[in-house]
N, CA, C and O atoms as a DFTB+ gen file, in Angstrom:
292 C
 N C O
     1  1     115.267      81.765     103.399
     2  2     115.340      83.039     104.063
     3  2     116.147      82.883     105.353
     4  3     115.912      81.966     106.140
     5  1     117.095      83.790     105.555
     6  2     117.890      83.799     106.775
     7  2     117.185      84.668     107.805
     8  3     116.713      85.759     107.486
     9  1     117.115      84.188     109.029
    10  2     116.470      84.947     110.095
    11  2     117.545      85.521     111.012
    12  3     118.524      84.856     111.349
    13  1     117.331      86.791     111.410
    14  2     118.329      87.511     112.183
    15  2     117.614      88.304     113.272
    16  3     116.586      88.930     113.014
    17  1     118.156      88.278     114.490
    18  2     117.586      89.025     115.609
    19  2     118.561      90.144     115.980
    20  3     119.521      89.912     116.715
    21  1     118.317      91.363     115.471
    22  2     119.241      92.462     115.776
    23  2     119.035      92.984     117.198
    24  3     117.904      93.106     117.669
    25  1     120.132      93.288     117.867
    26  2     120.051      93.837     119.223
    27  2     120.073      95.359     119.211
    28  3     119.673      96.001     120.182
    29  1     120.541      95.932     118.110
    30  2     120.570      97.391     117.999
    31  2     120.607      97.782     116.522
    32  3     120.647      96.927     115.638
    33  1     120.592      99.077     116.280
    34  2     120.551      99.588     114.911
    35  2     121.781      99.189     114.109
    36  3     121.669      98.908     112.916
    37  1     122.948      99.160     114.735
    38  2     124.176      98.789     114.026
    39  2     124.111      97.352     113.519
    40  3     124.548      97.065     112.405
    41  1     123.570      96.451     114.331
    42  2     123.435      95.066     113.882
    43  2     122.425      94.954     112.745
    44  3     122.616      94.165     111.820
    45  1     121.348      95.743     112.812
    46  2     120.372      95.734     111.726
    47  2     121.012      96.263     110.447
    48  3     120.843      95.671     109.381
    49  1     121.741      97.365     110.542
    50  2     122.413      97.927     109.371
    51  2     123.387      96.922     108.760
    52  3     123.468      96.810     107.537
    53  1     124.123      96.194     109.592
    54  2     125.072      95.199     109.087
    55  2     124.332      94.084     108.345
    56  3     124.797      93.619     107.304
    57  1     123.199      93.659     108.868
    58  2     122.430      92.586     108.230
    59  2     121.860      93.029     106.888
    60  3     121.716      92.220     105.971
    61  1     121.536      94.311     106.775
    62  2     120.932      94.846     105.548
    63  2     121.968      95.387     104.570
    64  3     121.614      95.844     103.483
    65  1     123.220      95.340     104.937
    66  2     124.289      96.010     104.196
    67  2     124.316      95.720     102.694
    68  3     124.478      96.648     101.902
    69  1     124.166      94.486     102.290
    70  2     124.295      94.136     100.874
    71  2     122.975      94.183     100.111
    72  3     122.940      93.883      98.918
    73  1     121.896      94.554     100.783
    74  2     120.595      94.599     100.114
    75  2     120.382      95.951      99.443
    76  3     120.833      96.974      99.957
    77  1     119.701      95.967      98.301
    78  2     119.440      97.240      97.627
    79  2     118.446      98.094      98.410
    80  3     117.528      97.567      99.039
    81  1     118.631      99.401      98.370
    82  2     117.758     100.335      99.081
    83  2     116.290     100.176      98.700
    84  3     115.407     100.365      99.537
    85  1     116.026      99.828      97.437
    86  2     114.639      99.779      96.978
    87  2     113.967      98.419      97.166
    88  3     112.833      98.228      96.728
    89  1     114.659      97.461      97.819
    90  2     114.032      96.166      98.092
    91  2     112.857      96.380      99.044
    92  3     112.954      97.145     100.003
    93  1     111.761      95.704      98.771
    94  2     110.557      95.862      99.575
    95  2     110.704      95.210     100.941
    96  3     111.455      94.251     101.119
    97  1     109.956      95.765     101.911
    98  2     109.944      95.275     103.284
    99  2     108.495      95.064     103.696
   100  3     107.641      95.914     103.443
   101  1     108.219      93.927     104.334
   102  2     106.912      93.660     104.929
   103  2     107.093      93.649     106.440
   104  3     107.871      92.856     106.971
   105  1     106.369      94.537     107.138
   106  2     106.468      94.625     108.588
   107  2     105.142      94.169     109.189
   108  3     104.088      94.708     108.853
   109  1     105.194      93.179     110.074
   110  2     103.982      92.716     110.753
   111  2     103.460      93.850     111.639
   112  3     104.251      94.535     112.288
   113  1     102.140      94.058     111.674
   114  2     101.572      95.157     112.479
   115  2     101.967      95.117     113.954
   116  3     102.017      96.168     114.593
   117  1     102.245      93.954     114.509
   118  2     102.594      93.850     115.929
   119  2     103.956      94.461     116.252
   120  3     104.264      94.699     117.420
   121  1     104.767      94.713     115.233
   122  2     106.114      95.255     115.460
   123  2     106.051      96.733     115.851
   124  3     106.862      97.193     116.655
   125  1     105.107      97.469     115.296
   126  2     104.939      98.867     115.679
   127  2     105.825      99.854     114.943
   128  3     106.025     100.972     115.418
   129  1     106.359      99.466     113.797
   130  2     107.130     100.392     112.965
   131  2     106.561     100.358     111.553
   132  3     105.790      99.466     111.196
   133  1     106.952     101.338     110.766
   134  2     106.513     101.387     109.379
   135  2     107.729     101.576     108.480
   136  3     108.500     102.520     108.649
   137  1     107.889     100.664     107.521
   138  2     108.971     100.766     106.536
   139  2     108.543      99.970     105.311
   140  3     108.184      98.797     105.418
   141  1     108.582     100.603     104.162
   142  2     108.196      99.925     102.925
   143  2     109.390      99.445     102.116
   144  3     109.248      98.584     101.248
   145  1     110.573     100.001     102.396
   146  2     111.784      99.623     101.675
   147  2     112.931      99.422     102.661
   148  3     112.852      99.825     103.821
   149  1     113.995      98.793     102.177
   150  2     115.183      98.598     103.002
   151  2     115.757      99.948     103.420
   152  3     116.225     100.093     104.549
   153  1     115.730     100.925     102.540
   154  2     116.242     102.261     102.886
   155  2     115.490     102.840     104.077
   156  3     116.106     103.410     104.977
   157  1     114.166     102.700     104.095
   158  2     113.363     103.203     105.211
   159  2     113.634     102.395     106.481
   160  3     113.668     102.961     107.574
   161  1     113.824     101.096     106.352
   162  2     114.098     100.246     107.515
   163  2     115.430     100.618     108.151
   164  3     115.568     100.562     109.373
   165  1     116.393     100.989     107.353
   166  2     117.712     101.391     107.879
   167  2     117.619     102.634     108.771
   168  3     118.467     102.835     109.640
   169  1     116.609     103.455     108.564
   170  2     116.466     104.706     109.305
   171  2     115.736     104.558     110.632
   172  3     115.692     105.508     111.414
   173  1     115.160     103.389     110.906
   174  2     114.394     103.189     112.131
   175  2     115.333     103.234     113.336
   176  3     116.314     102.494     113.401
   177  1     115.020     104.103     114.276
   178  2     115.813     104.215     115.497
   179  2     114.909     104.757     116.598
   180  3     114.322     105.824     116.419
   181  1     114.775     104.087     117.699
   182  2     115.442     102.851     118.063
   183  2     114.776     101.633     117.420
   184  3     113.621     101.686     116.997
   185  1     115.518     100.555     117.359
   186  2     114.993      99.292     116.849
   187  2     114.126      98.676     117.944
   188  3     114.572      98.561     119.086
   189  1     112.900      98.281     117.620
   190  2     112.063      97.640     118.646
   191  2     112.727      96.360     119.179
   192  3     113.429      95.657     118.451
   193  1     112.490      96.084     120.444
   194  2     113.039      94.864     121.050
   195  2     112.288      93.649     120.532
   196  3     111.132      93.744     120.121
   197  1     112.948      92.534     120.558
   198  2     112.340      91.240     120.243
   199  2     111.778      91.139     118.825
   200  3     110.691      90.599     118.620
   201  1     112.523      91.659     117.851
   202  2     112.094      91.492     116.467
   203  2     113.005      90.495     115.770
   204  3     114.157      90.293     116.155
   205  1     112.461      89.889     114.750
   206  2     113.241      88.995     113.901
   207  2     113.113      89.525     112.472
   208  3     112.022      89.880     112.024
   209  1     114.233      89.573     111.774
   210  2     114.272      90.075     110.405
   211  2     114.593      88.909     109.488
   212  3     115.612      88.237     109.649
   213  1     113.717      88.676     108.527
   214  2     113.934      87.638     107.533
   215  2     114.571      88.238     106.304
   216  3     113.974      89.081     105.634
   217  1     115.782      87.806     106.005
   218  2     116.535      88.354     104.881
   219  2     116.591      87.311     103.776
   220  3     117.083      86.204     103.993
   221  1     116.088      87.654     102.584
   222  2     116.083      86.673     101.497
   223  2     117.491      86.315     101.039
   224  3     118.373      87.172     100.986
   225  1     117.692      85.047     100.709
   226  2     118.990      84.610     100.189
   227  2     119.199      85.114      98.768
   228  3     120.326      85.400      98.365
   229  1     118.120      85.222      98.013
   230  2     118.168      85.715      96.636
   231  2     117.943      87.223      96.630
   232  3     117.063      87.723      97.330
   233  1     118.715      87.931      95.863
   234  2     118.540      89.385      95.729
   235  2     117.725      89.685      94.469
   236  3     118.024      90.638      93.749
   237  1     116.705      88.880      94.204
   238  2     115.858      89.037      93.022
   239  2     114.881      90.188      93.237
   240  3     114.581      90.542      94.377
   241  1     114.376      90.780      92.136
   242  2     113.434      91.899      92.257
   243  2     112.193      91.578      93.082
   244  3     111.618      92.467      93.710
   245  1     111.777      90.310      93.086
   246  2     110.581      89.949      93.841
   247  2     110.888      89.586      95.304
   248  3     109.969      89.261      96.056
   249  1     112.140      89.636      95.711
   250  2     112.518      89.317      97.093
   251  2     112.006      90.392      98.051
   252  3     111.920      91.569      97.702
   253  1     111.670      89.958      99.267
   254  2     111.110      90.859     100.272
   255  2     111.762      90.565     101.620
   256  3     111.917      89.405     102.002
   257  1     112.140      91.612     102.332
   258  2     112.622      91.493     103.706
   259  2     111.383      91.472     104.599
   260  3     110.475      92.283     104.421
   261  1     111.344      90.539     105.566
   262  2     110.189      90.435     106.458
   263  2     110.608      90.722     107.889
   264  3     111.618      90.206     108.366
   265  1     109.819      91.557     108.574
   266  2     110.095      91.928     109.958
   267  2     108.901      91.504     110.802
   268  3     107.757      91.822     110.478
   269  1     109.177      90.782     111.892
   270  2     108.106      90.274     112.743
   271  2     108.599      90.251     114.184
   272  3     109.792      90.415     114.441
   273  1     107.677      90.047     115.125
   274  2     108.046      89.841     116.522
   275  2     108.549      88.417     116.678
   276  3     108.132      87.525     115.938
   277  1     109.439      88.197     117.629
   278  2     109.899      86.851     117.926
   279  2     108.713      86.082     118.498
   280  3     108.025      86.577     119.391
   281  1     108.474      84.894     117.997
   282  2     107.341      84.076     118.431
   283  2     107.385      83.843     119.934
   284  3     108.434      83.538     120.501
   285  1     106.228      83.992     120.565
   286  2     106.109      83.729     121.985
   287  2     106.405      84.921     122.870
   288  3     106.330      84.813     124.094
   289  1     106.744      86.069     122.268
   290  2     107.046      87.254     123.083
   291  2     106.022      88.337     122.856
   292  3     106.113      89.408     123.456
């Protein structure tokens, strides 16, 4: 899994660009947003500060994007 720290919505959109809209998303409760799919995650604005997005290397049906707070913040 590749980890990415977006600074704004445009960077998040670029990171999610090649992922299918219906790919599932797991958001840690500490992040304070709700998104069940990549399509819903793309619509989040503003992007919370200090988040890390885990993007799967495999685009398999069971792959999941993970969103969490940066450790220690």
